[in-house]
Structure formats: structure tokens, C-alpha cells
PyMOL CGO cylinders between C-alpha atoms (Angstrom):
from pymol import cmd
from pymol.cgo import CYLINDER

trace = [
    CYLINDER, -48.36, 29.94, -23.25, -46.70, 31.53, -20.50, 0.3, 1, 1, 1, 1, 1, 1,
    CYLINDER, -46.70, 31.53, -20.50, -47.25, 35.39, -20.56, 0.3, 1, 1, 1, 1, 1, 1,
    CYLINDER, -47.25, 35.39, -20.56, -46.57, 37.52, -17.55, 0.3, 1, 1, 1, 1, 1, 1,
    CYLINDER, -46.57, 37.52, -17.55, -47.78, 41.11, -16.52, 0.3, 1, 1, 1, 1, 1, 1,
    CYLINDER, -47.78, 41.11, -16.52, -45.18, 43.97, -15.75, 0.3, 1, 1, 1, 1, 1, 1,
    CYLINDER, -45.18, 43.97, -15.75, -45.32, 46.24, -12.73, 0.3, 1, 1, 1, 1, 1, 1,
    CYLINDER, -45.32, 46.24, -12.73, -43.91, 49.92, -11.95, 0.3, 1, 1, 1, 1, 1, 1,
    CYLINDER, -43.91, 49.92, -11.95, -42.32, 49.91, -8.76, 0.3, 1, 1, 1, 1, 1, 1,
    CYLINDER, -42.32, 49.91, -8.76, -43.02, 52.98, -6.28, 0.3, 1, 1, 1, 1, 1, 1,
    CYLINDER, -43.02, 52.98, -6.28, -42.60, 54.05, -3.01, 0.3, 1, 1, 1, 1, 1, 1,
    CYLINDER, -42.60, 54.05, -3.01, -42.94, 51.61, -0.06, 0.3, 1, 1, 1, 1, 1, 1,
    CYLINDER, -42.94, 51.61, -0.06, -42.79, 48.83, -2.55, 0.3, 1, 1, 1, 1, 1, 1,
    CYLINDER, -42.79, 48.83, -2.55, -46.36, 49.32, -4.14, 0.3, 1, 1, 1, 1, 1, 1,
    CYLINDER, -46.36, 49.32, -4.14, -46.85, 48.13, -7.79, 0.3, 1, 1, 1, 1, 1, 1,
    CYLINDER, -46.85, 48.13, -7.79, -48.37, 49.85, -10.63, 0.3, 1, 1, 1, 1, 1, 1,
    CYLINDER, -48.37, 49.85, -10.63, -49.56, 47.87, -13.32, 0.3, 1, 1, 1, 1, 1, 1,
    CYLINDER, -49.56, 47.87, -13.32, -47.97, 48.19, -16.82, 0.3, 1, 1, 1, 1, 1, 1,
    CYLINDER, -47.97, 48.19, -16.82, -48.52, 45.70, -19.49, 0.3, 1, 1, 1, 1, 1, 1,
    CYLINDER, -48.52, 45.70, -19.49, -50.61, 42.44, -19.42, 0.3, 1, 1, 1, 1, 1, 1,
    CYLINDER, -50.61, 42.44, -19.42, -49.83, 39.81, -21.64, 0.3, 1, 1, 1, 1, 1, 1,
    CYLINDER, -49.83, 39.81, -21.64, -46.01, 40.16, -22.05, 0.3, 1, 1, 1, 1, 1, 1,
    CYLINDER, -46.01, 40.16, -22.05, -44.09, 37.94, -24.53, 0.3, 1, 1, 1, 1, 1, 1,
    CYLINDER, -44.09, 37.94, -24.53, -41.19, 39.75, -24.73, 0.3, 1, 1, 1, 1, 1, 1,
    CYLINDER, -41.19, 39.75, -24.73, -38.38, 42.00, -22.68, 0.3, 1, 1, 1, 1, 1, 1,
    CYLINDER, -38.38, 42.00, -22.68, -36.00, 44.43, -24.78, 0.3, 1, 1, 1, 1, 1, 1,
    CYLINDER, -36.00, 44.43, -24.78, -33.53, 46.90, -23.41, 0.3, 1, 1, 1, 1, 1, 1,
    CYLINDER, -33.53, 46.90, -23.41, -32.75, 49.99, -25.37, 0.3, 1, 1, 1, 1, 1, 1,
    CYLINDER, -32.75, 49.99, -25.37, -30.39, 52.39, -23.64, 0.3, 1, 1, 1, 1, 1, 1,
    CYLINDER, -30.39, 52.39, -23.64, -32.52, 53.68, -20.86, 0.3, 1, 1, 1, 1, 1, 1,
    CYLINDER, -32.52, 53.68, -20.86, -35.70, 52.33, -21.15, 0.3, 1, 1, 1, 1, 1, 1,
    CYLINDER, -35.70, 52.33, -21.15, -37.11, 48.49, -20.71, 0.3, 1, 1, 1, 1, 1, 1,
    CYLINDER, -37.11, 48.49, -20.71, -39.59, 47.87, -24.06, 0.3, 1, 1, 1, 1, 1, 1,
    CYLINDER, -39.59, 47.87, -24.06, -42.65, 45.35, -22.86, 0.3, 1, 1, 1, 1, 1, 1,
    CYLINDER, -42.65, 45.35, -22.86, -44.21, 43.27, -25.86, 0.3, 1, 1, 1, 1, 1, 1,
    CYLINDER, -44.21, 43.27, -25.86, -47.59, 42.41, -25.25, 0.3, 1, 1, 1, 1, 1, 1,
    CYLINDER, -47.59, 42.41, -25.25, -49.22, 39.24, -27.33, 0.3, 1, 1, 1, 1, 1, 1,
    CYLINDER, -49.22, 39.24, -27.33, -51.05, 41.31, -29.41, 0.3, 1, 1, 1, 1, 1, 1,
    CYLINDER, -51.05, 41.31, -29.41, -47.65, 42.85, -30.86, 0.3, 1, 1, 1, 1, 1, 1,
    CYLINDER, -47.65, 42.85, -30.86, -47.85, 47.02, -28.74, 0.3, 1, 1, 1, 1, 1, 1,
    CYLINDER, -47.85, 47.02, -28.74, -45.08, 47.95, -26.88, 0.3, 1, 1, 1, 1, 1, 1,
    CYLINDER, -45.08, 47.95, -26.88, -44.91, 49.96, -23.90, 0.3, 1, 1, 1, 1, 1, 1,
    CYLINDER, -44.91, 49.96, -23.90, -41.75, 51.52, -23.26, 0.3, 1, 1, 1, 1, 1, 1,
    CYLINDER, -41.75, 51.52, -23.26, -40.49, 52.86, -19.15, 0.3, 1, 1, 1, 1, 1, 1,
    CYLINDER, -40.49, 52.86, -19.15, -37.71, 54.42, -18.46, 0.3, 1, 1, 1, 1, 1, 1,
    CYLINDER, -37.71, 54.42, -18.46, -35.84, 52.76, -15.62, 0.3, 1, 1, 1, 1, 1, 1,
    CYLINDER, -35.84, 52.76, -15.62, -34.24, 49.20, -14.82, 0.3, 1, 1, 1, 1, 1, 1,
    CYLINDER, -34.24, 49.20, -14.82, -35.47, 45.78, -14.41, 0.3, 1, 1, 1, 1, 1, 1,
    CYLINDER, -35.47, 45.78, -14.41, -35.71, 45.17, -10.74, 0.3, 1, 1, 1, 1, 1, 1,
    CYLINDER, -35.71, 45.17, -10.74, -36.88, 41.65, -11.16, 0.3, 1, 1, 1, 1, 1, 1,
    CYLINDER, -36.88, 41.65, -11.16, -37.87, 38.47, -13.56, 0.3, 1, 1, 1, 1, 1, 1,
    CYLINDER, -37.87, 38.47, -13.56, -39.97, 36.05, -12.31, 0.3, 1, 1, 1, 1, 1, 1,
    CYLINDER, -39.97, 36.05, -12.31, -41.03, 33.33, -14.51, 0.3, 1, 1, 1, 1, 1, 1,
    CYLINDER, -41.03, 33.33, -14.51, -42.51, 31.26, -12.47, 0.3, 1, 1, 1, 1, 1, 1,
    CYLINDER, -42.51, 31.26, -12.47, -45.13, 33.65, -11.06, 0.3, 1, 1, 1, 1, 1, 1,
    CYLINDER, -45.13, 33.65, -11.06, -44.95, 35.61, -14.40, 0.3, 1, 1, 1, 1, 1, 1,
    CYLINDER, -44.95, 35.61, -14.40, -44.18, 38.75, -12.62, 0.3, 1, 1, 1, 1, 1, 1,
    CYLINDER, -44.18, 38.75, -12.62, -41.72, 41.18, -14.32, 0.3, 1, 1, 1, 1, 1, 1,
    CYLINDER, -41.72, 41.18, -14.32, -40.85, 44.20, -12.12, 0.3, 1, 1, 1, 1, 1, 1,
    CYLINDER, -40.85, 44.20, -12.12, -39.10, 47.76, -13.43, 0.3, 1, 1, 1, 1, 1, 1,
    CYLINDER, -39.10, 47.76, -13.43, -37.78, 50.63, -11.03, 0.3, 1, 1, 1, 1, 1, 1,
    CYLINDER, -37.78, 50.63, -11.03, -38.96, 53.87, -12.79, 0.3, 1, 1, 1, 1, 1, 1,
    CYLINDER, -38.96, 53.87, -12.79, -35.76, 56.33, -13.70, 0.3, 1, 1, 1, 1, 1, 1,
    CYLINDER, -35.76, 56.33, -13.70, -37.56, 58.45, -11.31, 0.3, 1, 1, 1, 1, 1, 1,
    CYLINDER, -37.56, 58.45, -11.31, -37.31, 56.36, -7.97, 0.3, 1, 1, 1, 1, 1, 1,
    CYLINDER, -37.31, 56.36, -7.97, -33.76, 55.47, -9.18, 0.3, 1, 1, 1, 1, 1, 1,
    CYLINDER, -33.76, 55.47, -9.18, -32.77, 59.55, -9.30, 0.3, 1, 1, 1, 1, 1, 1,
    CYLINDER, -32.77, 59.55, -9.30, -34.52, 59.76, -6.33, 0.3, 1, 1, 1, 1, 1, 1,
    CYLINDER, -34.52, 59.76, -6.33, -33.29, 56.62, -4.06, 0.3, 1, 1, 1, 1, 1, 1,
    CYLINDER, -33.29, 56.62, -4.06, -29.38, 58.13, -5.27, 0.3, 1, 1, 1, 1, 1, 1,
    CYLINDER, -29.38, 58.13, -5.27, -30.00, 61.59, -4.17, 0.3, 1, 1, 1, 1, 1, 1,
    CYLINDER, -30.00, 61.59, -4.17, -29.96, 62.96, -7.51, 0.3, 1, 1, 1, 1, 1, 1,
    CYLINDER, -29.96, 62.96, -7.51, -32.47, 65.68, -8.54, 0.3, 1, 1, 1, 1, 1, 1,
    CYLINDER, -32.47, 65.68, -8.54, -35.16, 64.04, -11.10, 0.3, 1, 1, 1, 1, 1, 1,
]
cmd.load_cgo(trace, "trace")
């Protein structure tokens, strides 16, 4: 069974772990909903940056970071 770890992308390319053993990803409006092996959900506002199925890594760019990058106040 291949499960992934999800990270939130920060400034300077830093990564903060959000969820381990991710078995499902769902996009719900402006949020990414991650479901782990035990069925617990973690919701993060932002967008998927990348999903690497070989390395089992999910990277999410949070909404606050998107607003800063585009010059909008967030």
C-alpha cells in the first residue's frame, strides 16, 4: 500500500508537514481535503503545488502564501 505525506509550502521553499499516511485527496472549492488511513480529514485552503506518486509526497501552496505572492493583501 502506498500512502503519502502532505506538506505545506512556505517562503523560501520550506515545507511544514500537514498529514501523514494520506490515502485520499479531494478539492472542495478553495480547499484541499486530505484523508488519512484512519479516515481523519485535514482541510487546507490553497492549491496543489505537486503530487509525486513515486516519492509519496504531496505539496500544497497555502492561500495566504498565494495572496502574498500575487501582491494581494491576505
